[in-house]
C-alpha positions as CSV (number, residue, x, y, z in Angstrom):
1,M,50.4,151.8,-191.4
2,E,52.8,151.5,-189.0
3,A,54.1,149.9,-185.4
4,R,54.4,153.0,-182.3
5,M,57.2,150.4,-181.9
6,G,58.2,146.5,-181.4
7,N,55.4,144.3,-179.9
8,P,56.6,144.9,-176.2
9,A,56.1,141.3,-175.1
10,F,59.0,140.8,-177.8
11,V,60.8,143.7,-175.9
12,V,60.9,143.3,-172.2
13,P,63.3,140.5,-171.3
14,G,61.1,137.4,-170.2
15,A,57.8,138.4,-171.3
16,M,57.2,136.5,-174.5
17,Q,58.2,132.7,-172.7
18,A,55.7,134.3,-170.1
19,L,53.4,134.5,-173.1
20,Q,54.2,131.0,-174.7
21,A,54.1,129.2,-171.3
22,L,50.8,130.3,-170.8
23,G,49.5,129.5,-173.9
24,K,50.9,126.0,-173.6
25,S,49.1,125.6,-170.5
26,V,45.9,126.7,-172.1
27,A,46.5,124.0,-175.2
28,G,46.6,121.3,-172.0
29,A,43.1,122.0,-170.9
30,G,41.4,119.3,-172.6
31,L,39.8,122.1,-175.4
32,P,39.6,121.8,-178.9
33,K,41.6,123.6,-180.9
34,E,39.5,124.7,-182.9
35,L,37.3,125.7,-180.5
36,L,40.2,128.1,-178.3
37,D,40.7,129.4,-182.3
38,L,36.9,130.6,-182.4
39,V,37.4,132.3,-179.2
40,Y,40.6,133.8,-180.0
41,M,39.1,135.1,-182.8
42,R,35.6,136.6,-181.4
43,A,37.5,138.4,-178.7
44,S,40.1,140.0,-181.2
45,Q,36.9,141.2,-183.4
46,I,35.6,143.0,-180.2
47,N,38.9,144.8,-179.6
48,G,39.8,145.3,-183.0
49,C,42.7,143.3,-183.0
50,G,43.7,143.4,-186.7
51,V,46.9,141.0,-186.0
52,C,45.0,138.8,-184.0
53,L,42.0,138.3,-186.6
54,E,44.2,137.8,-189.5
55,L,45.9,135.5,-187.2
56,H,43.4,133.6,-186.2
57,G,41.7,133.8,-189.0
58,R,43.9,132.3,-191.4
59,D,44.3,129.4,-188.4
60,L,40.7,128.3,-188.8
61,K,40.6,128.3,-192.4
62,K,43.9,126.2,-192.0
63,N,42.3,123.6,-190.1
64,G,39.3,123.2,-192.4
65,E,36.7,125.5,-191.0
66,S,33.6,126.1,-193.2
67,D,33.0,130.4,-195.0
68,E,30.2,130.1,-193.0
69,R,31.3,129.7,-189.5
70,V,34.2,132.4,-189.6
71,W,32.0,135.0,-191.9
72,A,29.2,135.1,-189.4
73,L,31.1,134.4,-185.8
74,A,30.4,137.8,-184.9
75,G,27.0,137.5,-184.9
76,W,27.0,133.8,-183.9
77,R,23.7,134.4,-181.9
78,D,22.1,134.3,-185.1
79,A,24.1,132.1,-186.8
80,P,23.1,127.9,-187.0
81,W,26.3,126.9,-187.3
82,F,27.5,126.9,-183.5
83,S,27.5,123.9,-180.8
84,D,25.5,125.1,-177.8
85,A,29.0,124.2,-176.3
86,E,30.8,126.3,-178.6
87,R,27.6,129.4,-178.0
88,A,28.6,129.1,-174.3
89,A,32.5,129.4,-174.9
90,L,31.3,132.5,-176.8
91,A,29.2,134.1,-174.4
92,L,31.5,133.7,-171.7
93,T,34.3,135.5,-174.3
94,E,32.2,138.4,-174.7
95,A,31.6,138.4,-171.1
96,V,35.4,138.6,-169.9
97,T,36.7,140.0,-172.6
98,R,33.8,143.8,-171.7
99,L,33.8,143.2,-168.0
100,A,33.2,146.4,-167.4
101,D,29.8,146.4,-170.1
102,R,27.3,145.0,-167.3
103,P,27.1,145.5,-163.6
104,E,28.0,141.7,-163.1
105,A,30.7,141.2,-165.3
106,V,30.4,137.8,-165.8
107,S,26.7,136.5,-164.9
108,D,25.6,133.2,-162.9
109,A,24.0,132.8,-166.1
110,I,26.7,133.1,-168.7
111,W,29.0,131.4,-165.7
112,D,26.8,128.4,-165.5
113,E,26.3,127.7,-169.0
114,A,29.6,127.7,-170.0
115,A,29.7,125.2,-166.8
116,R,27.3,122.9,-168.5
117,H,29.5,122.1,-171.5
118,F,33.8,122.3,-170.0
119,D,34.5,120.6,-167.2
120,E,37.0,123.0,-164.0
121,R,39.4,121.9,-166.2
122,Q,38.3,122.6,-169.5
123,L,36.7,125.9,-168.0
124,G,39.3,127.0,-166.1
125,G,41.7,126.5,-169.5
126,L,38.8,128.6,-171.2
127,V,39.2,131.9,-169.1
128,L,43.1,131.6,-169.3
129,A,42.6,131.6,-173.1
130,I,40.3,134.3,-172.9
131,A,42.4,136.3,-170.6
132,S,45.5,135.6,-173.0
133,I,43.8,136.2,-176.0
134,N,43.0,139.7,-174.1
135,V,46.6,140.6,-173.0
136,W,47.6,139.5,-176.7
137,N,45.0,141.3,-178.3
138,R,45.6,144.8,-175.9
139,L,49.5,144.2,-176.8
140,N,48.7,144.7,-180.9
141,A,46.2,147.1,-180.8
142,S,48.0,149.7,-177.5
143,T,51.0,149.5,-179.9
144,R,49.4,149.3,-183.1
145,Q,51.3,146.5,-185.0
146,V,50.7,146.1,-188.3
147,A,48.5,142.5,-189.6
148,G,49.8,140.9,-191.9
149,A,53.7,142.0,-190.6
150,W,54.5,138.5,-189.4
151,T,53.3,136.5,-191.9
152,P,55.4,134.9,-194.5
């Protein structure tokens, strides 16, 4: 497999810095790193982004995530290893990632459940995190970036 071009975040001046600034903002929203990595991994599963799956899978394992949770993430609704807050974040991740799949992109029920577990700053950070990983997934998938190519 070969990339169609260099990653646009590296090719377009200022793009990487802007995306990194967004990531830094998300990191300061008061959400656990483990939760963010689950969100990043789940959106990347939906979008089929091998680069992000490899990267965030590594991060999850490096930070002590259990094999069961990593393996069952795509089926989180039927797995006992996720908290109610994680389930709310994962449901929001799926809704925001799949905006066109339903008449109401993000239902009140999904939003209200997330808002029950996260304060406004955290919820804002969660929405930004989901938007950010979707940007990365789209950059990588559309230009056929190669999973593992950036891994030492």
